[in-house]
C-alpha positions in Angstrom: 224.8 36.5 86.2 227.3 33.9 84.6 224.8 31.3 86.1 222.0 32.1 84.5 221.9 30.2 81.2 220.5 32.0 77.8 218.0 30.1 75.4 219.0 31.7 72.3 216.4 29.4 70.3 213.5 30.9 72.5 214.7 34.6 71.9 215.0 34.0 68.2 211.8 32.6 67.9 210.4 35.5 69.6 212.3 38.1 67.2 210.9 35.6 64.4 207.6 36.2 65.7 207.8 40.3 66.2 209.7 40.3 62.5 206.6 38.1 60.9 203.8 40.6 62.6 205.9 43.9 61.8 206.5 42.5 58.0 202.3 42.0 57.8 201.8 45.7 59.0 205.3 47.0 57.0 204.0 45.8 53.9 200.8 47.3 54.2 201.6 50.7 55.7 199.2 49.1 58.6 200.4 51.0 61.4 197.3 52.9 63.1 198.7 56.2 62.2 199.0 54.9 58.6 195.9 52.7 58.4 194.2 53.1 55.1 190.9 52.5 57.1 190.4 55.4 59.5 189.5 54.8 63.1 187.3 57.4 62.9 184.7 55.1 60.8 184.2 52.8 63.9 182.3 56.0 65.4 180.2 57.2 63.1 176.3 59.3 63.3 176.0 56.1 66.0 178.1 57.7 68.6 175.7 59.4 70.6 173.1 56.6 70.3 175.2 53.2 70.3 177.7 54.0 72.8 175.1 55.7 74.9 173.2 52.6 74.4 175.7 50.8 77.0 175.5 53.6 79.9 175.9 52.8 83.5 173.7 49.8 83.8 175.5 46.7 85.8 177.2 43.9 85.0 175.2 40.9 84.1 176.2 37.8 84.5 178.5 36.4 81.6 177.4 34.4 78.4 178.6 31.3 77.6 180.9 28.6 79.3 183.9 31.0 79.7 184.7 32.8 83.2 186.4 36.0 82.4 187.4 38.8 84.7 189.4 37.1 87.3 190.1 39.5 90.1 193.0 42.0 90.4 194.4 40.5 87.0 195.3 43.7 84.6 197.7 42.2 82.1 197.7 44.4 79.5 197.2 47.8 81.3 200.1 50.4 79.4 202.3 49.7 82.2 202.2 45.7 81.7 205.5 45.7 80.3 207.4 46.9 83.2 204.8 44.9 86.1 205.2 41.9 83.8 207.9 40.5 85.7 206.5 40.6 88.8 203.1 38.6 87.4 202.8 34.9 87.8 200.6 33.0 84.9 198.0 35.0 82.8 195.0 32.9 81.4 194.3 33.9 77.6 191.4 32.8 75.3 193.3 31.9 71.9 191.1 33.0 68.7 191.1 33.4 65.0 191.0 36.7 63.0 191.0 36.4 59.7 194.2 33.9 59.6 196.1 35.6 62.6 196.1 34.0 65.8 195.2 36.4 68.7 195.4 36.1 72.5 193.1 38.3 74.8 193.3 37.9 78.7 190.4 36.2 80.2 190.5 39.0 83.3 189.3 41.5 80.3 186.5 39.4 78.9 183.1 39.9 79.7 181.7 37.1 77.6 181.4 35.4 74.2 178.2 35.0 72.3 177.6 33.0 68.8 177.2 34.8 66.1 173.7 35.8 65.6 171.2 35.2 62.9 171.3 39.3 62.2 172.7 42.8 63.4 170.5 45.8 63.8 172.2 47.6 61.0 172.6 51.6 61.5 172.3 53.4 58.2 175.2 55.5 57.0 177.8 53.6 59.2 181.3 52.8 57.8 182.9 49.6 57.4 184.5 49.0 60.6 181.2 49.1 62.0 178.9 45.9 61.4 176.0 47.1 63.2 174.1 46.3 67.1 174.3 43.0 68.8 170.9 43.3 70.8 171.8 41.3 74.0 169.5 41.1 77.1 168.4 44.2 76.7 171.1 46.0 75.7 172.6 47.5 72.1 176.0 46.7 71.9 178.2 48.1 68.8 180.3 45.0 67.0 183.4 45.9 65.5 184.9 44.3 62.7 188.4 44.0 64.8 190.1 42.6 61.6 189.5 45.7 59.6 191.2 47.6 61.9 194.3 45.4 63.1 194.8 42.6 60.2 196.2 43.3 56.6 194.3 43.2 53.9 195.9 40.2 52.2 195.1 38.3 55.2 191.6 39.6 55.2 190.8 38.5 51.5 191.5 35.1 52.3 188.2 34.7 54.8 184.9 36.3 53.9 182.6 38.5 57.0 180.4 35.7 56.3 182.7 33.2 58.3 182.5 35.4 61.3 181.7 32.7 64.4 181.6 34.5 67.5 181.4 37.8 69.1 184.0 38.7 72.0 182.4 41.5 74.8 185.0 43.8 76.2 184.8 46.8 78.4 182.0 45.6 80.9 180.0 44.6 77.5 180.1 47.9 76.1 181.9 46.7 72.6 181.5 43.6 70.8 184.6 42.4 68.6 183.6 40.1 65.9 186.3 36.7 65.1 186.2 34.2 63.0 186.5 31.5 66.0 187.8 30.8 69.3 190.1 28.2 69.8 191.2 27.5 73.6 192.0 28.8 77.1 195.5 28.4 78.1 197.7 29.8 81.2 201.0 31.1 80.1 203.8 32.5 82.4 204.0 36.4 82.5 208.0 36.0 81.1 206.5 34.1 78.3 205.2 37.3 76.9 207.4 39.3 74.9 205.9 42.6 76.0 206.1 45.5 73.5 208.1 48.4 75.3 207.3 51.2 72.5 203.8 51.7 71.4 204.1 54.4 69.2 202.3 52.3 66.8 199.7 49.7 67.2 198.9 50.4 70.6 196.2 47.4 70.8 199.1 45.1 70.3 200.2 44.2 74.0 203.3 41.7 73.1 203.3 38.0 71.0 203.4 34.8 73.0 205.8 33.0 70.8 204.8 29.6 72.3 201.1 30.0 70.8 202.5 31.8 68.0 199.8 34.7 68.7 199.5 38.5 69.3 198.4 39.2 72.5 195.4 42.1 72.4 195.4 45.3 74.7 191.6 45.9 75.1 192.5 48.8 77.4 194.1 50.5 74.6 191.7 49.2 72.0 188.9 50.7 74.1 190.7 53.9 73.9 191.1 53.9 69.9 187.5 53.1 70.0 186.2 55.9 72.1 188.5 58.3 70.9 187.9 57.8 67.2 186.6 61.1 66.0 189.5 62.7 67.3 191.8 60.4 64.7 190.1 61.6 61.5 193.0 62.4 58.8 195.5 60.1 61.0 
């Protein structure tokens, strides 16, 4: 015990990033239980068609130059904070979301596509639901992720027209709009400040202070998207 040298600077850095993220959401009342943008808007009238469009078809080759889905790497499951000390390194993609620096595990990423000239619009869809991406014979619902997790004052700094890429997750059942991708990096699992309490912002697996980013939990995010109709009034 006495031989382990503490690193107060790193601990303070992690705490500062957490406090920064907390301040973003506390000021806006943006915990998912208090969000002014109901998650129910993700699956309006389109639930029975858009979600079923990505049915049981087997995975196809990933688009783009990235190679996601490394075998047996479940980095941000609901028990990630418990198993993280035993994990070695995690490959993550850093991306920009309305000015907020985000990270997504490569093992949970199915591909990246450039923003298309046009998405298939769906009448009467809600703000979080941008439209359908036609990709290799499939129609993938594209979600405005920023409206779900980024405070309004940050979103206001970037227009929706600045979307550049779509991140495909959930066996290409969902597309997440983002404002650009940076790079793929590898970090030690111990470098992630895993969240131990998930009563709010379940999509947030933890923070990575060395990259100043928030780590996305796509498993929890998918769960929110699928259960959107059950969260009315939340």
